[in-house]
N, C-alpha and C positions, 0 to 999 in steps of 0.2 A: 672577309680579310681585314686584319687589323694593321694599323700603321702608327708610327711614332713621328711626330713633327719635330724637325730640327731647325731651330730658328737661326742658328749662328753660321750656317754654311755659306761660304762665299759663292756667288754665282759663277765666278771664274773657275771654280773647282768642280762644278757640276757637270755631269755627263749626259749625253743624249741616249735614251733607251729606245730600242726597237722591239716591237711585240712579235712573238712567234705565232705560228698558225694555231696554237692551242687555245687562245683566248686572250682576255685582257680588254681594256678600254683606254681611250685617249686620256681620260681624266684620272685613271686609276691603273698605272702601268704594272703594278704588282698583283692585280686582282686575278689570280688564277692563270693557268697557262705557263708559258716559258718566256722569260725576258732575257734579252741579250745585253750584257754590260761590257763596254770596251774598257781596256786598261787606261787609266789616267796618266800613268807613268811606267816606263819600263827601260831597262838597260842591261848591258853585259857588265857584270861585276868581276874585276880582275883581282887575283890574290895579292898582287903588289900595289893595289889601289890606283892603277893607271886609269886615266880618263877613257871613257867609252867614246870612240871617235864618232859614233852615230851614223857612219857611212855604210856599214855592213849590217847584216841581220843580227839578231840576238844569238850569242854563241854560248855553248855549254860544253866543257871538256877541258882541254889544255892547249897551249900554244906550242910552237916549235922550241921555245925556250923553257918549256915545262911550267909555265905560269897557268895555274888553274883558272877557269872561267865558270861563272854561274849566272843564272837568270834572276834578276830582281823584277818583280811585278807588283804594281799597286793598282787596286781597284777602289773607286769611290762608291759607297753603298747607299747613295741617296739620289733621288730623281730631281728634275728641275723644279718641282713643287716643294722640295724640302722634305720629302717623305722617304722612309726606309721601311722595308718589310719587317714584320714581326718575326722573330726567330722561330717561334712555334709554327708558323705558317709556311716555312720553307721545307719543301719535300726533298729537293736535291739540288746540288750545285756542281756543275761540270766545268773544269778548266779546259779550254781548247787552244791548242797551239798548232800552227801550220809549219811543219818542217820543210825547209827548202833544199837542204843538202846535208851530207855528212862528209867530213874529211877524215881519212883513216877509218878505223873501226871502233868508235868510242863505246858503243853499247857492248861489244864483245870484250873490250879492254876494261871497262869500268862497271859494267852491269846496268841494271835498271836505274834510271834517275829517280830521285825522291823529291817530294814537295814538302817543305816545312812551312808552318805558320810562323811568320816573323813580325818584327816591329822595326820599321826603318826610321822611326822618329818623324820629325816634321817633313823631311823630304827624302826621296830616294837618291842617294849620291854614290860617288865612286868609293867611299869608305865603308860601304855596306856589304862587302864580301862576306863578313862574319858578323851579321847583326844579332840583336837579341832574338833568340828563337823561343817562341811561346809553346810550340808543339812540334816534335820532329816526326818526319815520315808520315804525314797525314794522307799521302797518296804516292803511287809509284807509276813511272812512265817508262815503257819499253818499246823499242822499235827495231826493225831490221835494217834501218837506214833509208828506206824508201821514202821519197818526198810525199807529203800529204798531211792530212789532219790527224793529230794525236789528241786523245782525250783522257782525262783523269778525274776521278771523283774527289772533290775538295769540300764536300758538304760540311764536314766537321769543322774545318778551319773557318769557313764563312759564318756558320751559325755561331761559333764561339766569339767571333768578332762582333756580331750583332748583339749577343747576350752581354758582352762587355760594354756596349754602348759606343763602339768605335765607329768613326765616320769612314774608315777605310779597312780594306782587307789586304794585307801584305803577304806575298808568297815568294819563297826562295826555292828555285828549282835547281837541283845540283846532282852531279854524280857522287856516289858515296866514297869513291877513291880517286886518286890521280896517279900520274906516272912520272917517271924520270928517264924516259927513253929518247929525249931530244927529238921528238917527232910530234907534229901537230895532230891532235885527234879531237875532233869536236863535232857536235851537231849544231846546225844553224837554223834559226826560225825567223819568220816574218815579224817585223817589229812595229808595223803600223799601229797607231793609236786611235784612228778615226773610222776604221771599217772592219769588216769581219775577217780580213786576212790576218790581222794581228792577234795578239792574245785576247781572249774574251772569256767571260763567265756566262754560262747558261744557267739561269736561276729558275727552277720550276717551283711554283707556289700553289698552295691550295686555293 
């Protein structure tokens, strides 16, 4: 397993990694097996740039006032030792979201959600509803509305970020369409940033 050392990372921005059952070691968290990476920042992004109140789950769809909502997710790609996996050693990356409920029938109304590789700039904020998109539709997410875990392959997005030397991987999760029916239709997801209930990346390495 090969690593790159990143000297400039702030300790405050580093994440805690947990090792999956497939392998790895305490001193080398990316050495084979599956590593779990928690999101360092996430928020509901509103089309009108309203602030995310942070009191509800992450929402994707639209409000009763037909304001579209998207998920903004940021993951930091370094471990507490300042190491990042080599892009060529990443076998797969899976984004996992825990859906807690749906209001209306968003998947029937809007279709499968898509995941874009994005660039939120220095921070993920309320103005990032339509950020710079580096690659569109790198994955698709479909559900019948049942609460539970949803997964989508985002290997291409994360590997591209690593090849570009980025410290973060920014993902925008959205429905491809919205409505003007004056009725709320959205999917809601757990937003926790410090445990497995919130958005996570599962990185499988050689």
